[in-house]
Each structure stands twice: as C-alpha cells, then as structure tokens.
C-alpha positions in Angstrom: 31.8 -21.9 6.9 33.5 -25.3 7.1 32.7 -27.0 10.3 35.5 -29.6 10.1 38.4 -28.6 7.8 39.8 -32.1 8.0 36.6 -33.9 6.9 36.7 -35.6 3.5 34.1 -33.2 2.1 36.1 -30.2 3.3 39.3 -31.7 1.7 37.4 -32.1 -1.5 36.4 -28.4 -1.4 40.0 -27.5 -0.9 41.1 -29.7 -3.8 38.4 -28.2 -6.1 39.5 -24.7 -5.1 43.1 -25.6 -6.1 42.1 -26.9 -9.5 39.8 -23.9 -10.1 42.7 -21.6 -9.3 44.8 -23.4 -11.9 42.2 -22.8 -14.5 41.6 -19.2 -13.5 45.4 -18.5 -13.8 45.5 -20.2 -17.2 42.7 -18.0 -18.5 44.7 -14.9 -17.8 47.8 -16.0 -19.7 48.3 -14.3 -23.0 48.6 -17.6 -24.8 47.8 -21.1 -23.6 47.1 -24.5 -25.0 43.6 -25.8 -24.3 45.0 -29.2 -23.4 46.5 -27.5 -20.2 43.0 -27.3 -18.8 42.3 -31.0 -19.4 43.9 -32.4 -16.3 42.4 -29.9 -13.8 38.9 -30.3 -15.5 39.3 -34.1 -15.3 40.2 -33.9 -11.6 37.2 -31.7 -11.0 34.9 -34.1 -12.7 36.2 -37.0 -10.5 35.7 -34.8 -7.4 32.2 -33.9 -8.4 31.2 -37.6 -8.9 32.4 -38.7 -5.5 32.1 -35.8 -3.1 29.3 -33.5 -4.1 25.5 -33.6 -4.1 24.8 -32.4 -7.7 27.5 -33.8 -10.0 25.3 -33.1 -13.1 25.1 -29.4 -12.2 28.8 -29.2 -11.7 29.6 -31.1 -14.9 27.3 -28.9 -16.9 29.3 -25.9 -15.7 32.6 -27.6 -16.3 31.6 -28.1 -19.9 30.7 -24.4 -20.1 34.0 -23.6 -18.5 35.8 -25.6 -21.2 33.8 -23.8 -23.9 34.6 -20.4 -22.4 38.3 -21.2 -22.3 38.1 -22.0 -26.0 36.4 -18.7 -26.6 39.1 -16.9 -24.6 41.8 -18.6 -26.7 40.0 -17.4 -29.8 39.7 -13.8 -28.4 35.9 -13.9 -28.5 34.6 -10.7 -26.8 31.9 -12.8 -25.0 34.5 -15.1 -23.5 35.3 -13.4 -20.2 31.6 -13.0 -19.1 31.0 -16.7 -20.0 34.1 -17.7 -18.1 33.2 -15.7 -15.0 29.7 -17.1 -15.0 31.0 -20.6 -15.1 33.5 -19.9 -12.3 30.7 -18.3 -10.2 28.5 -21.3 -10.6 31.3 -23.7 -9.8 32.3 -21.7 -6.7 28.7 -21.6 -5.5 27.2 -23.7 -2.8 25.4 -25.8 -5.4 28.8 -26.3 -7.1 32.0 -27.0 -5.2 31.2 -24.7 -2.4 34.5 -23.0 -2.6 32.8 -19.8 -1.4 33.3 -21.2 2.1 37.1 -20.8 1.9 
C-alpha cells in the first residue's frame, strides 16, 4: 500500500502504471506499429533510472517486453506468455511496484 500518494516515488509508480496500461492496450489491438511502443518504453526507462531501486532489473524486463511485442506483431504463439511474464515482472515490487495501486 502506498503510504503517501503525493510523494515523488508514489507519483512515479502512478506514471509507470499509466505507461504500462498504454502498452497493454497496444498489445491487444489487432494491428499496431512497433514504434507506438517506443515512447511509453522510453518514459519507463527514464522513470526506472531516477525513481526505482533496481533499474537494471526493470530495463531487462522492458527489453523483454519490447521483444514480446514484436512476437505479438508476428503472431508468434509464444508471444502472449512472454508478454504477460514481462508485465508481471514490471508490475512487481522489484519492478515498478504497480501492484500497490
């Protein structure tokens, strides 16, 4: 649970959740351009560098998220499990902590 929703860290969690929602919605569209994920992923990278304890962990999973989006775009049958695993890790306490909201 967030102790202070107005703290900079809490605001970073909310911002991360917003960008992850954009990516999640993109992944369910029948067709999309991979470049549409570039801006939200870039924002998430910047957030990870300045507001979270383990940016390397987060950035590893952001790379995997990008790879899974490419797999989804190519209709790879393994794409959805890879995407969901990346989202799970990014939502986790070690990731962006969006499980709190």
